[in-house]
N, C-alpha and C positions, 0 to 999 in steps of 0.2 A: 442880074446874071453876071458872073465874073468872066472877064476876058482871059485869054491865055497869059497875057503879060501880068495881069493882077494875080493869077494863081502862082505864077513864077515868083513874083515879088513876095507873096505870102509865105511860100515855101522857104525862100531865102531868109525872110525875117524870122520864121519859126526856127530855122536851123541856127541862125545867129543867137537867138534867145537861148536855145538849148546849149549851144557851145559856151556862151558866156556864163550861163547859169552853172554849167559844169565847172568852168574855170573859177568862178566865185566860190563854189562849194569846196573846191580843192584847197582853197586858202586855209580853211579851218581844219584840214585833214592832217594827221600826222605823216611823217615821212614814211616811205615804203619800208616795210619790215619783213614781209613775207617773201621769202626767196627760196627756191629749191636748193641753193648753195648753203643756206644756213638753217639746218634742221635744229630742232630743240636740243638734241644731243650735242651737236657741235657748239651751239650757243652756251650751254652749261659748261662744257669742257673749257671753252675759251674764257668764259667769265671767271671760272674758278682758277684757271691758270694765271690770268691777269691779277686777280686778287692775291694769289700766292706770291707772285713776283713783287707786288706792292708791299706785302707784309715783310718779305725777306729783306728788301733794300732799306726798309724803315726800322726793322727790329735787330738786324745783324750788328753785333758789336756796338750797341747803342751808347755805351759809355766811352767809345773810342776818342772822340774829340773832347777837349776840356770845355767846361762850361763857359759861356759868354758872360760878359758883365751883367746883361739883363737877366740871364738865367740865374745868376747868383743872387740878384735882388729878389727875384720871384721865389727862389729857394729859401731865402731868409723869411719872407712872409709865411711860406708854407711851414717852416720849422716852428715858428711861433704858434701857428694854428694847430699843428700836430701835437706839440708838447704841452701847450697851455690852454688849448681850446679857444684861443682868442684871435679874431681877425676884425680889424676896424678899417673900413674903407676910407682911404685918404685921397681926395680929389687931386692933390698935387702929384700923386702917382699916376693918376688919370687912366689906368686900365682897370677893368672890372674884376669882380671877385670869383667868377666861375672857375677859372683855371685852378685856383687854390682849393676849392671845394671838390672838384673832380679829382685832383691829385690826392687830396685827403682820403678819398674813398679807396684809391689804389694802394696808398701806403698803409692804411689801416688794415686793408684786406690782406696785404702781404704779411704784415706782422701777425695777423690772426692765423693765417694758413700755414706759415712756415716758422713761426715762433722766433723770428729774428727782427732786428730793427727795421721798421718800415721805410725810413728815409734812406734813399740811395739814388744815385744818378740814374740808374736804369728804371727804377720805379717811377720817378717823376717824369722822365722823358717818355715813359710808356703812354702817358695821356695824349700828347700831341701826335705820337706815332699811331695810336688807334684812331684818332680823328682823321689823320691823313689817309689811312686805309679805308675808313668809312666814306670819305669823299670820293674815292675811286668807285665804291659800291653805288653811291648816289648817281654817278655818271651812267652806270649801267641801267639805272631806273628810267633813263630818258629814251629807252629803245623805241617807244611809240612815237617819239617826236623827232628823232634824228636818224631813225632806222637801226636795224640790228648791227650792220657793219659800222654805222656811225657811232653807236653807243660803245661798241667794243674798241673802236679806234680812240674815242675820247677817253675812255677808261685807261687804255694802254698809255696814252700820252701823259695823263696825270700820274699814273703809276710810276713812270720813268722820268718825269720832269725833274731835272737836277735841282731846281729851286724848291719844288714841292717836297722832294725827299729831304733836302737839307733842312728846311724849316720844320718838317715833321719830326726831325731828330733834335729839335730845340725846345727847351722848356719855356716857351713863350706863348702868347695868346693867338697867334695868327692862324695856325692850322685849324683850331676849332672854330675860329671866327669865320673862315672861309667855308667850313663845313656847314655852319648854321645859315650862311647866306644862300648856299646852294639848296639847303633843305627847305628854305622858304619857297624857292622857285618850284621845286619838285612837288612839295605838298600843295601849293596853290594850283598847280596844273592838275593834280589828281582830284582836288576838290572841284575844279571847273568841269572835269570830265564826268565825275561820279555823283557830285552833290552830297557825298557822304560827309557828315559833320566831323567825323574822325580826322579827316585831312585838314579841315579848317582849324581844329584844335592843334594839330601838329604844326601848321604854319604859324599859328599864334605863339606857341611855345618856342618855336625856332626863332621867331622875331624877338621874343623876350630875352632869350639866351644870347642872341646877337648883341642886344643893347647892354646886357649884363656882362658881356665879355670885353667890349671895347667901345669907346666913345665914337669911333669912326663908323659906327653903325648908321649914323645919319647919312653919310656919303653913300653907303651901300644901298640903303632903302631908297634914297632919292634917285640913284642911278637905275635901280630896278624899275621904279615907277616910270621914269622917263623912257627907259628902253621899251617898256610895254606900250607907252603912248606913241613912241616912234613907230613901232610895228603896226599898231592899229591905224594911225593916221596915214602912214605910207601906203598901206594896202587900200585904204579907202580912196586915196588920191589917184593911184595908178590904175585902179579898177573901177572908177566911177562910171565910165561909159559901159563897161562890161556888165555891171550889175543892173543898170536901168536902160537897156536898149529900146524898150518900148516907149520911152519919152518922146521919141521922134514922131510919133503918130499925130497927136493933136495937142495943142497947147493946154486945153482944158483938162485932158486926160493926164498930161504931165503934172499939172498942179495937184490933181487928185492923188496921183501915185506918190508924189513927194510928201503929201500929208499923211498918207496911210502907211507907207513903208517903215518909217522910223517907229511909229506906234506899234506896228506888228512885231518888229524886231525887239523892241523894248519889252513888250508884253511877253514874248517867248522867253526872254531871259528871266524876268521876274517869276514867271510860272515855273521855269526850270528849277529855281531855288525856293519854291514854295510860297511865292508871293511876298509883298512888302513886309507883312507882319513877321513872317519867318526870317526874312533877311535881317530885319532890325533886331530880332531876338538873337540870332546867331552872331551878328556883329557885336552885340553887347557882351555876349559870352566870351568871344574872342578878345575883346578889349579888356574885360575883367581878368582873364587869364594872363594877358600881357602885363597888366599892372601888378597883379599878385606875385608873379614870378620875379619881377624886378625888385619888388619890395622885399621878398624873401632873401634874395642874395645881397642886396645893398644894405639891408638892416642886419646882416649876419644872422639871419633867421630869428628876427625880432629881439636881438640882444643889443643892437646899436642903432638907435633911431637917427642919429646924425648922419649916418651913411646915405640916407635917402636924399637929404638936401645936398650932400656932397656929390651925389650922382648927377644932379642938375648943374652944379658948379663945374663939373669936369669938362663940360662942353666949352665953357669959356676959357678954361685953362688950356685945353687942347688947341683952341683957335690961336692962342698966343704962342704956343709951342710951335705950331705949324708955320710961323713966320720968323722964328728966331734960330732954331737949332737945326743941324743937319741940312743946311740949305744947299741946293744943287740947281743947275740950270734946268729949264723945262724939258729939254730933250734927253735928260739923263736916263730915264727909263727905257727909251728907245735904244740907246747905246747898250745898256745892260741886257736888254732883250736880245739884241743881235749877237751879243757875245755868248750868252748862256741859253737862251730859249728861242733861237732862230726858227726851228721847225714849227713851234706854236705860233709865232708871229706871222710867218709867211703863209702857213695853212689857214690861220685865222683870218687874214686879209682875203685869201681866196674864197673861203667859206662865206664871209660876209658879202662879198661881191656876187657870188652865186645866189645867195638868198635874195638879194635885191633884184637881180636880173630875172631869175626864175619866178619870183614872187608867188611861190606855191605854198610855203609853210610859214605861218606867222611866228612860230617858236624860233625858227632859224634866224629870222630878221631880229627878233627880240634878243637872241643870244649874241648876235654880232653887235647890236647896239649896246648890250650890257658889257661885253668885253672891251670895246673901244671907248665906250662912255666912261668906264672905270679908268682906263689908261689916260684919257683926257683929264678927268677930274684930279687924279693923283699927280699928273704932270703939271697942272696949274698951281699946285700947292708947293711952295719952296721946300718944305720938309720932305725929305726923301730918304728912305731906307730900303734895302733890297727885299726884306721879308714882306713889305707891302705889295710887292709885285704879284703875290699869290692872288690878290683880289682881282687881277685881270688875266693872269695866266690860266686859271681854272676855267673861266668862261671862254677863253681863247681855245683851250683844248676841246671844249664842247662844240664850238662852231667849226673847229678843224675836223672833228669827227663827222659833222654834217657834210663838209666838203668831200671827204673820202667816200661817204655813203652815196653822194650824188654822182661822183666819178664812177663808182662801182656799178651803178644802175644806169649809166649813160647809154642811150640807144637800146633801151629795153634789156639791159644787162648783157651786152655783147662780151664775148670772151676777152677781146682786146681791152675793153674798158675795165673789166674785173682785174686783169693783169696789171694795168696801170695803177689802179687803186691800191692793190696789194703791194706793188712796188713802192708807191708813195708812202704808205704807212710803215712799211718795213724800213725804208730809208730814214724816215722821221724818228721812229722808235730806236733805231740803231744809233743814230746821232745822240739822242737823249740818253740812251743806256751808257754809251762811252763817257759822255760828260758827267753823268750821275756817278759812275764808279770813280772817275778821276777826282771829282769834287768831294764826294762824301767819304771816301776811304783812303785817299792819298794826300790831297791838297786841301784838306778841310780847314787849315789855318794859314793858307797862303793868300795874302790880301791882294794878289793880282786877279783873283776871281771876285766878281761883283758880290756874290752872296757872302763871301768872307769879309764881314764888315766890322773892323776894329775887334777882331776875335782874339781870344786868348791863345797864345802860342803853346804848342805841345811841350816846349822846353821849360814851361812853368811847372809841370807836373813833378819833375825830380825834386823841386823845392819841398813839396809835400812829403815825399819819401824821406828827405833829409830831416825834416821836422820830426817825423815819427822816430827816426833813428836816434836823434838827440834826446827825445823825450824818454825813450827806453834806456839810453845810457844814463840819464839823470835818475832813473829809478822811480820817477813820478808818473810816467805814462801820460794818459790823457789829462791828468791834473797838473801838468807842467805849465808854468806861466809863460806867456808869449806877449811881447809888446810889438805892435805894428804901428810904426810912425809914418809909413808911406801914405800920402794923401789919396793915392789911387791903389786900391787893393781888391776890388771886386774881381772875380767871384770867390775870393779867399774865405769869407765868412761861411760859405756853404761847405767848403772842404774842411774847415776847422770847427764845424758845428759841434763836434764831440769834445772840444777843448774849452771847457767853461771858463778857464782863466786866460783866454786869448782876449787881449784888449786892442781894439781898433781905434787908435787915437787920431790918426790922420795928420799928426804933427809931431815934432820932436818933443819928447817929454822924459823927465828923469825916470830911470827904471832900475830895478835890481833883478828883473826876471832873467832866467838863464838864456832865453832866446829873444833876439831883437831882429825885426825885419824893417828895413828902410828903403828909400828909393835912391837911385843914383844921383838925383839932384840934391839929396841931403847928405851925401857921403862925407864931405869935408866937415860939416858941422856935427854930424852924428859921430864921426870918428873922434873928433876932439872931445865930445862929451863922454863917450864911452871909455876913452883912454886905453890903458894897457889891460884893463879888466876883461875886455872882450877881444875876441879874435874874429877878423873878417874871413868868412869861409868861402863864399862864392857869390856870383851874381846870376840872376835868372830873368830873362825877358818875359814880361807879362803879356804885353800886346804892343802894337806899334807906338813907339815913343815912351814906353814905360819899362824901366828895368828895376828889379828888386834886388836888394843886397841883404844877405843873411849873415848875422853875427851870432856868436855863441860865447857865453861866459867862460873864461879860461879854467875856472875850477870845475867845470862840467866834466864828469868822469869820461875818460877815454880821449881827452885832448892833451 
């Protein structure tokens, strides 16, 4: 017969078990999404509005800023692929082939639909711009995990991030690389929730395209895996007593529970995914897809087998590059973040701390570990360029969205909490919007801004107009011969792609061509060689430390 004290103790223990079980269950639950303030209609209107803004700032005047050195190199590879149907992966270039094949589709489609040359600055930059917009869409797909308000906030922050917009208007690999990284996370989450093989296939293809885009995929996959492990281990450690309160009853019962609980949990997971046989089969299919996609791209669709071996060599080459060029102190990214992405950094820190303290949502802890794990990984590598920051600013935007969502629902969604959350996201997006407009449409070649990294000056573009004018005066048009003796000339090959007689010597060479372009460092020697036969017309700054000099032959008509 139980005494009153025993009944009280049993009731208390049952209450503790129920409460702790509820807490443990909440860990695996997505963030709160159902709110009377966010109806389906409002959600769709807000989502479409954010995507429209993202599209506008990425597509408007896409040709405004001149191409960067790296864009010119990528444009050269694309031009060869477009005109000759040839692309051979070279590990010394150490970036993957996907960018060129995606751009090939856009340029060929443009030529087919509009009957005009497919190669243009707008056409090639459309590829990263579309991937940038798609990344905003992927953030909206996280509604179940960071809440409706959180997903909208994260999408808005990515849409207006000055760096994400800037790099999305760059014909380089980073915009699509970050898209594939986020796509892996989103597809893996959906597969875990639904066990639908379709999402496993998407995750596998996304991972394959990630590796076929850049060799730094190793860093991204490693950090994603570590972030997941951090989330799982952290929650197990801080909730150990909450999950097994009955262990305090008897030592023998405790040992029994410890033996049974892991087996039950493991069994439920294997059963959820159809048992070990099905798991092995699906894993094999995913691995096969990963391998096939990489072979397709690196072998140039089975036309260049050496590219497969080159893909493996690229990791060694990249490791050497990471210690030699573009070296910066470890804290450089923090300084750049505070200058250009302060709202993402500050809200990202707040969201990560909230996730750790509240320990309600595994994904939030994962996102925080992902964001700051990426920041730590890239900070430890001496090689630093501003476009690499997208690898941690995008997950920072996601965990920032989680922070806004938690503030919004603080105290069961009180009016004051909602007002604070809306004020926070309004302030953050306003700062981002102002910085985005200034950087992308006014100061896009001002190297005082971190994202403007050895960029081509706008004053370079009149040189191209002058070349066209001289070619027309000569009466030979695009067939006019041009000698470029300057050792630094990128992205000029892209802009002179329709001049088949343009020769990029990179050194002083005897010439009879009507147009000669040298560097300011060559001026004395070049002037002596050209003599009175040529007239020095003007100088044009290419980028910091590089000035080009234009010469024209005196017998050229109009001089």
